[in-house]
Steps between C-alpha positions, in 0.01 A plus 500: 500500500502714816803709409491701823511183709787367290696824544450489875628143507797585278596806705507290817746253348862508618598445135345829388675837522379839380711716732845426364812429701656840565392840625352751253804726549738219401287429192521866398878502544539189285289645220677836514829323445368291212266731314488862612689782329678807637451672162122456517506629858686816396262563208202467732663751735529739204129510429516178292689686222851439367677708234809385314606697194216492248316233697237564765349206687174535692408214733144424605435599860425137586634195319677170548495254790193521721489375858334170403767426239783593737354268763461209255852526357660537842309200636614291203864589568454434872356158419818389325713623793272325750493176300855481357484130408133426432343491157310825447229553242289796398157455341546788256725800442545673837420827319489598132863604471752287307811609691345425840379157387839422344663587832280243672597239242866570577413429865377156384133578550301277265200632307196276459469431128173543316377376166182634340426679826520184711771489765700185564545436872623143452855587602399657831548265794421476869729737692574726203463875548257678269471878462166652401568818297372854552201428270395210722409145404171323448336335796534166319878548473525589868296195595716271286823634652362483853387139457835409346678611818683800355624800693304790353642852498217734407610836355153589366449876499252602773306700240444181303388324817253785554340423163476132596317602816260708288406218263456269798246752635323488164494121520368501856203717399445311170609787279684439173845662499562708191878534490661775294818330381673275248360151538836332426699719740627311804350750744155473345529119488576506872217743578244302303601183687381666824175616343183301464327596177706746300537679167818676384469813284809642332391858449216747490381371161454147638332640810260694277416180314417330832296799616292495183439127546376564854253752353363240260710552189687215333468123533660246728668302222696801376574603858648164593700484179662832590570417866548120480852518646431788736230365729442238767393146400128473426458877474145599403472869401124502543524383861847607612478869403204576728725570801849632429800639683798673343868427568818546299848385417701748707717615209220609266445862399335668798275732301364209296432288808309788656299558181413129482375514858284803424370334182379190684351707781297701245402180321367328810329821609322519165399134507394464864442851635653684796296326773667160448831607341701363794342159440647493150825698507809507724816702453817525709808707427770250399727735303862470615640822650833456320333441164283808549800710605710400199217555254428845647869586471496387137205726421699789645812403306324493163386859562867603483655620169664171399662396175480132591423275792662174613298249703713233668357169620432139413309447177258275690454761774141621503566814702784597261290459186234724650763771549580462131129535419492836677790626288335379183171666592683835492669431167849511649779314321556225753701179535440202730818307579562229757875550552752781432674274246213568259664838427788452255824694467401573138200706619249222440240375744344154503159567653152350523205706378174424679357160395772455235828313464841652566624741235827686449483874439794697366593855602336447836641815661443801273760767428508829690356569841282215615266456797454138605239382748569178690284276713510134597264230615463383859730202432792706368795582730651850502830352384340417163372857465850629579649288222245634252592857594871421461433370148307818418792709626744305281284538189437870556871570552604385155 
């Protein structure tokens, strides 16, 4: 499929909208009223530090809503105001934040259901309004909705669109796209739909496995068994790894994405030599500025003398879990929660350790003076961070 031609056709349709319905200043005002916090603003003005009795809170220099998330949420709210009576659907969560998605449900926005990873569009009819979330949607979903006569409101983050453009360049020059991401994540599913031949690697260890295969180690049967669900149909590692380009899910850990890019550049250099390297390797910078900024702020935060650290964001939020990984890499006692309600009045916290189920920990806030670091994922509003701080104040005041 010529995805670029399809996008041009879609963008020219009078049933497609990626600009929204109000001015950017009105969007900002609406979000400030719904989600921003005067308390967080005052803490930022005080060097990102707040002291209350025995409690000291240190906020990361950058956290919470990014521009792409703000834009997506505001456009979703504008859509309901612009179409007060029409049926409105969204193809996935607008962002990975339960309170924001619940708010949309209260506005009678319907979420496309999915079973075993397959979405059910049977209820969507001609004339319905369908919102594409910040992570984007697959080209097949867009085509289906366009052909069905839906009004499409596209809130896809421009950084995600940039990655799509990159993999389309790979496809145009017959390079295989190696995508650093989670193959089941909706953003990576969307990105791979715009690629030609592709392979998704989760981390540096998987990238190393692929690099060793390129250099003649391993066998194709084992390779395909490992990546059966993470590659394009008909993928042939012996043929399709001769010319590769690197891209990424925008919310992955920046340092790991960069190391994967360097690994594959070294690998292709070793295999083919410097004279023809450009015939076998392509790399473009597709790391999201906001993701990079929040991860850098987290690295600075974990250098502070902290007794514990709270990471706030959806449990299915990739960028949030990578913030948690940074805390864990420094051995800091850390807790990932999705909502302030996870902190109990009895000094318990119901949190999710990395790659594990929810657990309840007693005596969450220790006795005596305590320094707490706080950050949040790009889908978490400041209001949620404020409520966490208020709970910490209440517990520390007892």
